[in-house]
Phi, psi and omega in degrees: 000143175298146177241131178246119176265123181182196179223143184299340181262356184280126182299317182286333172295318176306314185305316180286320178301317179301317179298314180298319180290319178298324182271357179057046180256122178294147177204156174261127182266117179260098185289136181253105175198181185296335181277352181231060184298330179296324177292322179296316178297318180296320178301314181294335174293327178275326187210094188307326177299340177076009178283152181221162012279156171227131175259134178243122180246102187069244176250016182255115175277141176239124194239144181084130191300316180294320178295321179300316181294319176298319179299316180298321176297322182286319191256357174234067189295341180281349181269165179292140182284146175249346169250116184302152179285324180296128187305315181293321178293322178296318179298318179296318180293318179294322179299311181292330173303315180290324178300311182294321179290313188273323189254350173247302180297320183300304177298324177301315181292331177296320177296312179301320181300325179295324177286333176288326178290314181207095184295331183275330182218067179295155181288106185293329180293320178291320178297318180298321178295318179295319179293324176295322177296321177294318178302319181296314183286329175301314181296320179295315180296321181299325176284326184287321187286150174277183181278353178202178178079208189240186188302322183247022178118223188282336186261139175284124187231185175305328179298321179287327175300323178283322185294321187302303180291325181298310181287327178303306184281325180299321180294339176287322183269334177215090183307138178293129180299135180303340178294339180272071188298316182294319181293318179296321179293322178296316178300319179296320177296320178299313183293338178274347180293131185307319181296322180285317180302324179295321178292319178302314181293321179297332181271348188304321181296345186258005187299330180296343182270359180291117192304316179285350185100126182277137176289160181270066179199180182063000000 
């Protein structure tokens, strides 16, 4: 059985979990925390930097969330694809995957990082820059997205696997402006998706650990 090393509150772990659930692939979840030191040691045996998620297939580690999803498409051919076969469609899905990781998840993590450095007096100028970046990408996404469906149209893809955790947490640190009707509706559709809802519920016990403070919603 495939083994996934990660944490239930980790956004990038969600991204891979969503893919595994969408593809209906069984896996063993190796939680990484102080209570599971053996899993932490095993992870470093596979990937010395200790960053996660890491998927282990037999004795082969697969590293980085987007690469893991591509790997699953290659090595689990009986499951539904998350990267389209058509080259142009694949390019569009991969592009939006990077947009959500770099331009939504990235600024969100920058805000969280300031609270990790100094929870009592985070650097407001850095937080403001990150929030401005989120406002910019929110507006772009609202124009890009359709009125229904998923990031790249009718099919749920790698882009949606990235979008779900990115928008979930980004909206916590910088709420999406109500004027962005399409983006807010897309986030709601994502959270209603069974694979995403399962990740949300799995992470619920850890909300108190969200450094800026988790809102009382979602």
